N, C-alpha and C positions, 0 to 999 in steps of 0.2 A: 587253519585257512584250509577250504575246500579247493582240489585242482580236480580236475577232470581226466579221466581216463588218456586223451593225447596229449595231455600236460599242460593244456592251456590253463590258465588260472578261471575261476570261477566270474570272478568279479570281471575278468576282461569278454568271457562268454555273454555276460548279462548285459555289460556296456555294448558289444558287437549288437547285439538281439534287440537293442534300444536304439539305434541308430535311424530308422526309418522315422521313429517317433521325433527323434532328435532334429531330423531333415523336417518335419513337416513344421515344427513349435519354431525353427531357425527361420523357416519360410512368415510365417504368421510375425516374428517379435521386427525382423528387418520391413514388413509391410508395415508396422507401425511405426509410423516415422516419429521420431523423437529430436526433434533439434533443440541445442541449449536454449536458446533464444526463445522459445516456446512453450508456455507454461501448460497451454492447455494440451498441447498433442503430448507434451511429457506426461500430463496427469493419466491420458490414455493410455502410455505406455507401462505406466504405473499401475494400475489398475488391472491389466491383463497379466503383470507379473506377480500382483497380488493374486489371483485366479489361479496362478499355476502352483506358486507358494504353500497358500493356505492348506491344500488336501495332504500336505507331504509334513508340514510341522504339528506338533502339538502346543505351541507356543501360540500368539496372535501375532499376524500379519497387517501391517497396517502403513497407512501413507502419511507421513508426516509432512507437514508444510514447514517450510523455513526460509522467510524473506519473498513468500510465493511460488516457491519451486519445492516441486512434490519430489521424496528420497522414500523408499520402501526399507522398511525396518520389523525384521524380527529376531525379538530379543529372547534370548533363553534367560530362563530363572537363573542359571548356574552355567554359564555357557565355559567350554572351555577351549573353542575356538569361535573367531569371528569369519566369515566367508564375507570378500569386500569384492566390489565392483562400482560399475558405473552403465545406466542405461542410455543417459545423453549422446549424442553424434555430433561431430560438427557440421555435416550436411542437410542443407538447408530445405525446408518444406518443400515438398514438389518434385525433389530428386530423384523419385522412383518412377517419375511419369517418363525419363529417359531412361534411367537405368534400373529397370525391377530387378527382384530377387532373381537369379537362376542357379541352376546347377547344371554343368555339362561337362562331362570328362573327369568328371569326382572333384570339381570345383566349383564351391559356392561364390558367387559374388552379388555384390550390393550394397547401398549405402548401411557402413555401421556392422558390416558382417564379421570383421576382423578386431573392430575396436568399437565395439565390443561384445555384439550381443551371440556370438558363437558363445563364447565363454559364458555367458547368462546360463545360455542353453545346457551346457555339461556343468554348470552347480545345480541347476534344476536335477538332471537326470542323474549327478551323484547322491544328492538326498534322497531321491527314490529307491536309489540303490543300496544309499547307506541302513536304513531299514529301521534304525533307532535314532533320529538325529534330533532328540529332546535336549541336547547340549551345545547343539551349534545353531548361533547368533550369525545373520544376514543383515547386510546392510547394503543396497543398492542406490547409489547418490543419482541425480539427475544435474547437476552442475558441475561434472569433473573436468570438461572437455574447455571451461572457463574460469577453471582457478577452484573449484570447491569449496568458495566463500562460505555459500550458507549452508553446506553440510560438515564443516569443519570440528567444530566442536564436536557434534553428533560423531564423527569419526573419531576422534579421539577418545570420546567417551565409552563409544561402544567397546573398542580394541582394549582399552583397559581393563574393562568389566571380563572380556574374554580372555585377557592375559596372553591370547597369540593369534595372529591373522594370515590368512591366506585370500591372496589378491589374485582373481582370475582374472586381470591383463592379458593381451596375449602372451604367447610364449615367443621366446626367442628363435634364432633360427633352428630348426631339427628338432625342437620342443626343450630346448635348454629352459631352465628356469632361470628366474632372474634375483640376483644375490644383493644388489645394490643397484643405485641410481644416484647421477648428480643430482644435487641442489639448485636451484634457479632464481637467479634475483633480476631485478627488473631497475634500470635507474632512467632518469629524463635530466638530461644537462642543460639547463638555459644560460645563455651568455647574453647579459645587458652591457654593451656597449654605448656609444654617441655616432649618430649618422652626421654625414658630412656632403658635401659633393665632391663626386670622386676624381672632376678635373681641376676643379677652382681651387680646393684648400682641401685636400683629403687628412691634412696633418690634423685637421681640427678636430676628426673626427675619430672615435674609438673603434677597431675594426673587429666587431664581433665574430665575424669568420675566423678572421687569424687566431683570435682567442682561443676559437674551439679547435682549432690546429693543434695549439699547442695542449689543450688538454686531452687531446685522443693521442697523441703520441705520448703523453704520460702515463694514459690510462691503459693504453695496451701493453705497457710496459711491464702491469703486473699482471700477465698471463704467464702461465709457465706450463709443462707436462699433466699435470691433475685437473689447472683451472685455465676456463676461456673467459676473456675479457673481448666482446665483441661489440662494437658501435654499430647500430645497425640503418636505422632512420637519420638522415641529415637533412637540414634545412638552414638557408642563410639568407640575410637580406630581402629588398624588395622589387628594385630596379637596378637595370646594368650601371646607370652612373650614380650610383649613393652607397658610400660605404657604408654596411652593413650594421644594425642599429641592434637587431636580434639574432641570436645564431640557436639551433638546437642539436640535441642528439639523443638519441633512443641507445642504452647500453644494455645488452644481454650479458649477465656472468653465470657460468654453471662451474660447479666442481664437483669433487667426490669426497672432499671432507668439510667439516663442519667450521673446522679452527680456519682454513682456507676461503671459506666464504665471510667468517667474519673479519678476517686480513683486508679482504677488497673492500668490504662494505665501511672499516674503518677510513680506509686510501679516499674511497669515491664520496664520500660525505663530509672527508674533510680537505675538497680541492680548492686550491686558493687559485688567483689570478693572475696571470704571465703581465699582462700588460697593464700601465698604470693608467687607473680610474675604471678598470673592467669590472664587473660583477659575476660571479660562477654562482647561481644556483641549482642546488641539487635534489630533488627528490624522490621518493620509491625505494625500495630498501630488498631485503629478502621477502622470497615468496613462500618457498619451499625448502626447509632445510635437506643436505644429501638424506640419501634410504643408505646407512655407512654398511659394510658388508658383514661386520660384528653381529649385525642385528639378525639377520639370516641364518647365523649359525646353526642354532638347536635346533630350528625346524627342517634346515636342508638334510641333517642327519635321518630324520626323521622321514623325511623325503626320500633319501635314497634308499632305507629300509625299504620303503614301498614299491619301488621300483623294484629292488630286488627280487620282492617277493612275488612281484606280478609276472619276474624273468623277464625285465623290459631292459637288464642291462643296465650298464653305466649312466648315470644320470647327469646330464651335461648343464654346466651353470653358465651365465652369462650377466653382464653389467650392462645397464644401459641410462645414454645421455638424457633420453626423456626422463618427463616426470608422471608420476600417479600417486592415487590416494594414499598408497603404500610408504610415499617420501613421508605424510603425515603421520602413519601409524607407528615407523620404524622411530619419527624423532620425539615420539610420545613417548619413546622408550619400551615399544613394545616389541617381542619379535615376531617377523614379520619376512614372508616369503611371498614372492612375486611371479607372475609369467605364468601362472597355473591353467592359462587359459588356452586359446586354441592355437593352431600349428597353421600358421596361412603367411601374408606377407601384405606390405604397400598399405599402411592405415591411413588415414587422411590421403588417399589418391583414389583416380579413378578406377585403378586397376588393383583395389582391395581385394582379395579372397581369403576362403579358408580351404584347408585342403580336408574334405569331409572325409576319407577314411580314416584320418589321424583321429577324428574326437572321440571314437569308444576308447583308444589311448590314452587319451586326455583322461577324459571322464573315469574310467577306472582308478589313474595314480590320484584323482584327487579324492575318489571315494574309498580307495585303500589308506590314504594318509586320514581324513576322517573318523575312521576305525578306530586307527592309532591313537588319534589324538582324544577320543572319546576316554581312554583307557586311562588319561591323565586326571589329578586330581585340579578341580576348577584353580584358579589362581597363574599367576604370570609364571610362563615357561623360563627357564634358564637360558639365557643368552650365552 
């Protein structure tokens, strides 16, 4: 590896020199609004990304449409790593009108700047600095913020082909890489009772609200230190003088382990009524399995070596309660390391931001990690 006389690693120097170009690209990408629910705007953003990636890669860069939504894919013939991310955002079309992209006092702001357009810019720059990305596949999806339904099988397929996945979602606090994420499941519980007049003859009714209360107490008892079972949206009844005939509850479940997710799923789908004559109907299920920490172990060792080579000091790690497309690749049995994107804060909020001065550091780390993974044989990395 090459080092400059002053001791700063050559990759860090080149990443620093690329910062003005990175900021310009970030302005262009944030300026290309890409809400998950607008296929036409997603396509415009996908075309912009293709124009950036195509000159850098020896293999084909294309836009694939699945269920009407575009995804950008550059599949290497014999990949040793997949760079994974998404370009859709949670921000509605027109948000830029009153919240334009800005850089002030070293902080970049704008819709989607942190989650995860700065990560994409760093990815593109790392490919340029890498110099020989012929064994690097890239997949940028257009529906991550709404569940990745159309991209799911594409993610699994490309992850398995590469045998190792680096996810350029935002880093945790201070630049920590993410070595685990909770899985998520969503359920809807419908209670069917019988209506009656609340004052004249309530005993003739079957109170769906009371039945729902029993069910909520039972399901919240399923939570423990590593698993949350949270009732969120609740509703019951129609008028103030009627025994509720229907009641509804949405339940959000998150856990660090696949085994715990399965246990809660069995319990929720097996709920029985407490009141005679009531019916309990449960729909939904597991959306994304957990990204368990063992999936990151092999790649973390490479990342720690890359950080050491660059002189960045010990590489911090973190786990996250939110999900990403890394959950899909990890659950598919492919070694995955997440949080290799931008350093900043407050995704999905109006104070979403990126610390611009950290972009070269993150880019250099990704570049060095790609160089190390390029040296291995194609196929699955040992976990």
